[in-house]
N, C-alpha and C positions, 0 to 999 in steps of 0.2 A: 320800302322796307329792304328790298334787295340792294338798293344803292347804298344805304347806311351800312349794311353788313359788309358790302364790298369795301367801303372806306375803312372800317375797323380792321379787316383782314390786311388791307394795304399798309396800314400803320404798323401792324404787328410784323409784317414781312420786312418793312424798313428797319424796325428796331432789331429784328433778328439778324438782318444783313449787317447792321452796324456792329453788333456784338461779334459776329463771325469775322468781320474785317479786322477788328482789334486783335482777336486771337491769332489771325493769320499773320499780322505784323509782328506780334510779340513772340510767337512760337517759331515761325518759319523764316524769319529774317535773321541771318547769321550775325549781322552787325549789332544786334540788340543784346545787351548784357544786363543780367540781373545784378542788382547791388545788394550785397549782404553786409549787414552791420554786426560785427562780432560783439558778443556780450562779455565784458571783462569782469571776472569775479574777483573779489578782494582776496589777496594772498593771506593765507593763514599759516603762521609759523608756530611750531611747538616751542614753548618757552624753555630756555636753558635752565636746568635745575640748579639751584643754589645749594652748595653743601651746607648741611645743618650739622650741629654738634654731634648728633647721633650717628651721622654718616662718616665722621672722621675716624681714621684708623686708631687703634689702641696700640701704643708703643710702650714697651717695658724695658727698662735698663737696670742692670744690677752691678753694683760695685762692692768689692769686699777687700778687707785687709786682715791678714792673719795676726794673731797675738804673738808676742815674742817667744812664747813657749810652743807655738803652733798648735795648741789644743783647741783654740776658739777662733772664730772670725767675726768681725763686726761687718754687717751687711747693710747696705743702703739700697733699697729698691725704689725706683722712680717709674711711675706709670702715668703716661700722658694720655688723657681721655677727656673728651667733650670740652676742650679748650682750657684745661687746667692740669696741674701736676699733682699727683698723689704720692707722697713720700712715706716710707716706712723704714725705721732704723731698728735693727735687732742684733743680738749676739747669738751666734750659732755654735753650739757645742759639736765639734766635728766627730766626736765618738758616737754619740747617740742621737744627733740631729735635733737636740732640744733647743728651742728658741726662747730667748728672753727679749721681749719687745721693749724698746726704750721710748719710742714716740712714733706717732703718725701725724702727718700734716698735709693739708691741701694748700696749694699756692697758685699764683698766676704762672703763665708759661715762661716768663722771663726771670722767674725766681729760681736760682740755682743753689742747691745744697751739695756740698762735696765732703769727702773723707780724705784728709791728708794722708800721705804714705806713712807718716810717723804718728798716726793718731793714737796708738796704744801707749799707755804709761809703762815703764820698765817692769812693774810688778803685775802686769796683765789685768789691771783692775779698771782704770779710767780710760776713756777715749774722748777726744775733742773733735768737733766738726766745724765746718766753716759755712756761713751763710752770706748773702750779699751785704754790701755796705759795711764791710769789716766787722762782721758779727761772728763771734766765736762762742761756742757752748761746750761745756764739759759734762759727761755723763758717767755715772758710776755703774759699771756693768753688773755689780753684785746687788744693786738696788738699796744699799744702806744709806747712801748720801743722795740728796736731791740734786737735780741738774743745776748747773751754774751758768749764767750768762756773763761771761767774762767782760764783754764790751759794756754792758750796762753798769756793772760794778766799777769798771775803770772810769766811765764818764762821771759817776757819782763822786769819785775820789779826786780825780785830776782834771780840773776845769781848764788848766792852761796847757795841757798836753793832748795829743791825738794818738789813738792806738793805731800803729802802723801795721803790725803783724804779730801773730803768735807762731813761733818757729818750731816748737817741739818741747820736749821734756828735759829738764835738768836733773830731775830726781823723780822717784815714784809719785810724789804728790806736788811737784813744782813745775809749772809751765813757764816757758820763757816768753816774755812779752816785750816787744820793741816799740818804741814811741818816736814821735817827732813833735816839734814845736808848731805853734800856729803859723809861724812864718815859713815853715817847711824845712827847717833845719833838723839835723839828727838829734833825737832826744835820748834820754837814758834808757837802759834796759831794766826790766823788772822781773821779779818772780811772782807768779800767782800761786798761792797755796790753795789747792783744791779742797782741802779739808776745813781750813779756817775761813776760806773765801776772802783772804786778805792779800795785799800786795807788799812786796819787799823790794825797796830800792837797791840797785846795785851800782858799784863804782866802775864796773867794766861793761863795755858795750858788747852784746852778743849778736853776731851776724849769721 
């Protein structure tokens, strides 16, 4: 019995000695180095915000031209918002600031409406404006006459001519219209009667 117990204790002492030996080698030996393996975490980047229409700035532009008697102004307001243009055209009475709205229109960003410097008729009643693709419209500031699309009326009457430009007023109710041929040559000048909505051919070219 004593011999068996002595064997067990001897085995335990051998095991304990082995463990102590390993610890002595790993801890007290300066040439031994632990190896650490770094853990690489995936990089997380905050996504770059994409501007949405609601984040775009609102830009407002105003153009105005006084009437010949300086009592009124025709005003074109252009507000660029959420990827489109919002146009408003109105006549402003400069004495009491009363406004007569002629039209409102939403367009694409590249659609440009403009007021020519000579937009007013000599009698302070009619104005004409310019839109893309040689489109000209006439408005009655007193509201008695409906607006006229000069370009559409021209195309309906003259199939062999191209509307080149509307240059201004020859009389209170007559707009000067210049034309060109389909070959690109200079065509005749016309008068557009804003009241009868008809064209009058001229023998003289207006430039």
